[in-house]
N, C-alpha and C positions, 0 to 999 in steps of 0.2 A: 428257242428266243436267244438271243444273244444279249448279256447284260452288261453295260460299260457304265461305269463311275466315273461322275465329271467332280473335280476338286475345284470349288471357284465360279462364281455366279458375277465377273468382272464384264467389264465395258466389251470384250469382244468375245464375250462366250453365247451371243442370240444366235447368231448365222449355225455356230455348229450344233446347237441344240433343235433348231429348225431341220438342218440337215440331217442329221442322224434320225430323228423321228419321222421322218418324211418315209424310211421303209420300217413295213409292218412288224418285221422280226429282230426289231431294235429296242429292249430297253432300259432307259436311261436312268440313272440316279445322279440329282444333283446334292449336291454336299456342300454347303459354308457359312460360315458367322450368320447369314440371314435369310437363309433357305434359297429356293430358288429365284427370289425378287421377282417371281411373275411371269417367268423367261417358261414355265410348263403351262400357264392358264390357259385352259381349253385343247389342250393337248391330252392324247391318252397315251400312256405305257410312260408316263414321264411319274417318277417319286422325287419325294421333295424331303431333303434331310436337312434339318442346323444341327452342325458342329463347328467347334472350335479348332484351329489348326492346333491346339498345344494337346489337345486329346489324341495321346495315341493311342489306346487303348480302345477309342471307337473307330478310329480313323482303319485298326488291323480289324477290325468287324466288316465295315464299309469292303475293304477291299477284298476280303475273305467271298462274299458274296456277291461278287463278280468277277467276268471275264479278264477286261482289259481295264484301268485306270489310264486318263485322260488328266493331266495335272495342268490348269493354268493358274496354280498360286505363284508368289515369286519365287524368284530359283533357288533360295536357300534353304526351302521346305521339300524340293524333289527328291534329294538321297533320304531325307525321313521318310517319304511315298515309298523310293525305289525298295528299300528295307523292309515296309510292310509288300511288298508286291513279291521279292523275293521271299519271305517267309511264307507267303499262301501260295507261291508257283504260278504268279499272275503279271501277266503283261502290261505295260506300261511306253506314254506316250505323253509327249510334252511341245510347246514351242521355243522351249529357252536354250539359249547357249548351252555347251555339252559341259563342263566342269571338270575338273580331276576328279572331284570323288563319286559324280555320275562315271566316270570312263573306269573308277574303278572296281566296279561291277559289272563288267562285260564278262569276264573270265565264270561266273557264276553263275552268269544269266545263261551265257551258254550252256551250262553244263544241263543246264532246267530245261533247254530249249524255249527259253523264254526272249520275246525282243522287248527292247528297252528305246524306241523312236526316241531321238533330240532334236530339236531345230527344224522343228518343221511347221516352221507358220511363215513369214512374209520373209524378213531380214533379220534373223536368220532362218533360209526355208527355201519360197519360191529361187530367191536369189541362186544359191546353190542348184538349184532343180534345173533351173533354164540355164545354168554356166557350163553343166557339166553334160547338159543333152550336147551342146555344142564342140566341149574340150574332148568329149571321147567322137565322136563323128568325126572331129579333125583327125583327131587320132589315131584313128583305124584306115584312114586314107595315107597317112603315113608323114602328114604332116605335121609341124612345132609351132607349140605356141613360144609365141616371143612376147608378148608383151598381155597382160591381161587388166583390166580398169574398170571397176564396178563400182557404180554410185546408187544409193537410194535414199529416199524422201517421203515421208510421210506429212502431208503439209493443209494446211487449208486452201481449197480449189479458188482459184481469181476470183473467182464470184462472190467469193464467200471471205477475203482479204479486205477486211474493214476497219485495221487498226494499224497503229506506223509501224511496227515490229514485224508485219506477212507471216504472225503465226499465230497458230494455237493449238491445244493439248489435244490429239488426238490418242493419247495413252499418255500412264505416268507421269505426272510435271518434274516427281522428284527426280523421275529416273531419265528425262530430257537432261537437268540440271547439272548431275552428277556424271552426266556423256560426257559436261561442256571442259569436266578440268580432267579428264580421261587421257593417259598415256595413247600414244599411236605407234606402229612400226609398221614400215612396209621396204619392197625390195624396188630401186630406181637404177635402173642400168647396173644390174651387178650385185649394187651393194645396199646394204641395211640403212636405213634411214631412220632415227629413233626422234620420236618428237616428246616431250613432258610436256604433263597437261596444260600445265600455265602459259605454254605456247602454242597451242593446238590450233588456233585459229589464226594464227601466223603462217598458215601454212594452205591456204585458202585456192581455189582457181573456177576460173569460169566453165561450165559443163553444159553443153547445149542439146538437149533433148527433146527431138522429131518437132513438132511444130507445137509443141506446148511453150517453148522460148528457153531461157539462160539460167541458170542456178549457179551459184556460190556452193564447192564441192570444194570438203576437209576429208582429209585422214579419218579411221574409226577403227580403234583398237589393234590388234597384233594380226596386220594380213601376212605375214612371212608363214603363219602357221601351216596356210591355203597352199603351199608349195607341195606342201605332203600331202593334205588331205584331197587335193584336185587330181595329184600325179603329177608336177608341173615342172620335174627336175631341170628342164634345160632354160626357164622362163628364165626372162632379165630383169623385167618389170613388173610387179604385180602389187595394186594395191585396191582395197575395197574402202567406198566412202559415205558420206551422210550428203545429202543435200535441202538445201534451205535455199529462200527466195534472196536475193542480191544482197548486196550491203547487210544481210546478216552477221557476216565473219567481221564486220568491220565494229558493230554493235558490241557483239559476245566476248570477244577480245579486249574491250575497255570493261565491260561486267566483270570478266576474269582478273582484271589488275588489280580495279577496286578492292573485290574480294567478295564478293556479293556471293558466290557459290560456293565460300570458303566451308567444311563440314566441322571446324571446332566450333565448338561454345563459346560463346560469348556474353558479358554484361552489360545490358542494355537499359538497367533501372533507372540511372542517372533522365535519361532522354529516352522513353520506349517510345517512339516512333519511327517512323519510315527516313523521315528527315536525321534524325537525331543519332538512329543506325548509320547513313550513310557520311554524315559528321565525323563518328568514331573511327569509321575503315580509313577513311584518308588524314586520319589524325586531326582534323579542322578542332578544336577543344569549343570553337563557337560556332552557330548557326548563321551568325551575318555573312553574307558572300558566298552562301554556301556554292551557288553556281560559278562565283568567279575561282573556289580554291579549285572546285574540280575539274573544270576543263581545263586550267593548269596543270592538276595531276594527271588526266588523262591524255593532255597534250593534243586536243582538240578544242575547236573551235564553243565561246559560249553560247552562241546562238546559231549552232550549227543544228544539222540534224540528229546526229548521236545524242547532245542534251535536249533535244525537243523530245525525244524517245523516250529516255531517262522518268523526263517529266512527267509523260502522257502513263507513265508504270505509274505514278505515285510516289519515287522515290523524294520530292522535295515538302510532300505534304505533312502536314501533324497528325496523321494518322496513327493513330494506334497500334503497335506491335503484337499480336496475337498472344506474343510468349517475351517476358523482359529477358531470360536466358534462354538462349537458344543459338545454333550454329545458323548463320546468314542463308545457307540454302534454305534451311526450312522456313525462312522466311520469306524467301521470295519465293516459295513456290507457293503459300497461302494468298502472297499478293499478286504473281502471275495468274494463279488458277480461277481468282476472282475476274481477272482482264481479260484472258485469253482462252478463255472457253468457247467453243460451239455454239450458238444459239439456234433455235428452235428453226428448222428448214434450213439452217446451213449444210453444207457439202464439202466433205474434203476428200483428198486426192493421193493415191499413192503412185511414186513416180521412178521408174528405176532404169539402168544403163547399162548395160557393159558394150566394152569395144576393146577387142581382139587384132594383135595386128601377128600376122600366121606366115610361118615360112614352110612354102610346100613343097613338096617331093620333085617338084620342075623347078626349084630355085625362085621364082616365084613369093611377091611379096601380097597378101592378102588384107583386107581391114574386114572384120564383120562386126556390126555393131548388133543388139537386139535392144527391144527398149518396152518398155512394159507403161502402162498409163492407165489407172481404173480411179474411177470417180463413185462416190458414194450416191448413196439413195434420199433425196429431200423427205425430210419426214422417216427414214428407215435407218438401214443397215451404213452406218459407215464402211468407209473403203479399206480402214484400217481393221475394223471386227471381221470383214469375210477376209481382207487378205492374211490376217494374222491365225483366222479360227478354222477356215475351211478345207486348208492342206492339212491338220492333223486328225479335223473329221476325216477326211477322203481317206486316208492312210489307215483310218480306226477300221470306216467300214470293209476296205480292201481287204484288210488283213483277218479278220473275222469270217472273211465270206471265203478266206483260203485262196486270195489271188496273191499274194504275197509271202514267201515262205522263208524269213530270214530271221537270225538268233543274234544275242548277242546287243551290247551296246552298240548303236547306230545313230547315224546322221543321212538326209535321203542325198548320198552321192553316188549311188548303183543306180544301175538301168534298173532294176527289179522295183524298185523304191520310186524314181524320179519319172518316169515313162507315162505308168497308170495315173499317177496323181495330175502329173502335167493335162494327160488327155482329161480327165473329170473338170480339171478346173477350167481348160479351153470350151467345154460342155459349158460350163456353169456362166462362159463370157470373161474368164480372165484369161488372155493369150498375148504371145510376146511374138512383137513383128520384128523379124530378123531383116538386113541387108548385108550386101559384100559386094566388095569391089577388090580390084587391083591396086596397089600403089606402086 
């Protein structure tokens, strides 16, 4: 029997649980603050444990009694889990970005013969795997990758877009808003382009994805690090970005300007309403003619689409704030959660596109595009939950079956990892469509 410990039982955990417990030689223990949250209902070989993330001693006991740990906790907790795994000589996997702290465990993990696999979700995860499959195939043919541009987005399916913002939260709402002011860096025609978080949405382009449509695409985090990770020494343009429906960038550019995503705590006790918060953020001491003042502040039309969207959100309302002393980003998180959640029966989708320009060994240039579009199941698992959790579930099964023989701190950019995981994802209906042409 192979024993796996799952830390966290959040929104994306169900497909992982269902997949792993479909194999009769796996026993799964779920540990979280609320236990398994019903994920193990009616399932054999499942064990539920109530556990608080601050209880390090109990965590160590849980790790001790399993062969491999999968952490779906917030990324800040992964190093703590990793330290317990090292102490117990147990393997660990997660879907989160590889942090410098996690990277620092590489030497000890290798010395103990342990695999610490990170970034094995959708983005990061499936984006790496699908890209590296193409990159390595082209390099083995003697070709050079000159341009690599990759975009990914988790969105409501068009049939479920029933609000003016054309967006709903399929993962952490606060995480989405934090990303809205995060800086970005990428490579364009051999030069590094750096963007501060306050101007992120001023760097938007239209991205067409197959038959799905046209999206807003904007840079995500630091793309330049992937020159080394992907082995693209000769690349001239390298950009990884996020997809949203059209007009998203125009709206969020204004929301950032207002300060709605600021992480600095403010005192709104004089007028603890959303309209009071808005007035204070634009230094409008009185709420009279708030719409007029705001439109001038944002340099947009008072009766235009952007103002209508902000009104729909409730920013002009006298609805009380959940807290009088708080950061605007936390108040916006609570407001947007109530307005922009998925309703019963609604469907989300994951959209991903890679585009490569390749200099062939015969000096011709070709373009390869790779598309991935995947929809959630009505009244069932979301596309986000499946694409985030199934890659790491597959990796765990393959590893414990002895089909992956790697050690150290890793991400899935080597064939030993991405080929079998992509193959199993395709068996589960998650495959990429690749098109190629000479240009």
